[in-house]
N, C-alpha and C positions, 0 to 999 in steps of 0.2 A: 799650902796653897789656900787661897780664899774660896769660899763658896760664891761662885759668880752669879750675878744677876744684872739685868740691864739697869744701869744708873741713869742714863739719859740717851736720847736720840738726837743726832745732828744730821742736818741735810746739807750736802755740798751740791755744787752744780751737777756732779756726776754720780754721787753715791748717797745712800742712806747709811748712817754709821751708828751702830749701837755701842756705846761706851760701857764696858763691863766692870772696870775698876779704875780707881784714881791713878793718873799718870805718876803721881808721887810715889807709888809703890814700886816703881821700876827704876833701874839704873839709868841715868841720863844717856841719851843717844842710842838706846838699845831697841827701841820699838821698830819693828820691821814686819814685812809680809812673811808669815810662816806657812801659809797654805792658801791656795787659790784654785777654784774650779767653778765652772758654770755661773759666772757672775757674782760669786760669793768669795770674800777674802777674809781670812783670819789674820789679825795683827797681834803680835805678841812681843814681849821683851823679857829681859832678865830681871827677876825680882831683886830688889835691893838687899845686899848682904848675903846673896846666895849665888849659886850657878844655875838656878832653875829658870827655865823659860816658861812663861805662863801667858794666857790670853789677855790682851788688853781691850780689843774691840773687834766687832764684826762689821764688815762693810758689804753693801749690796749695790750693784750697778743699777742706776735708775732707768737705764734703757732696757733692762731685762726684767725688772721687778717693780710692781706697784708697792706702795708703802705697807699696805696690809699683808701682802705676800712676804715682804722683808721681815715684818714683825713675826709672822708664823715661822719663817725659816730660822730666825734668830732663836726663838723658843726651842725649836727642834735641835739646833746646834748646841744650845745649853744643856738640853737633856742628854745628848750624846757625850758632852764633856763630863757631866756629873756621873753618868754611867761608867765612863772610862776611868774616872778618878774615884769611883765608889763613894760618891757624895749623895746626900739626900737633897731633894729640891727645896 
């Protein structure tokens, strides 16, 4: 698994989306919602050539969070990811 970091932010009509790694790293058609709670969604997919599901992006409901709050929440989520995967920031 890659050491994740925010590659870019996208804004849709409803969400702020933090892209964590290139879509090219994933098997086509495998990106899906893998966890959702309190206006935060983790999108993930199967890494190419493996059976491993990894995070692709974090999405935050714009009706519940301001952009700066979403940025802080994304950093916290990445810290939890790194801790659970025993990775350095």
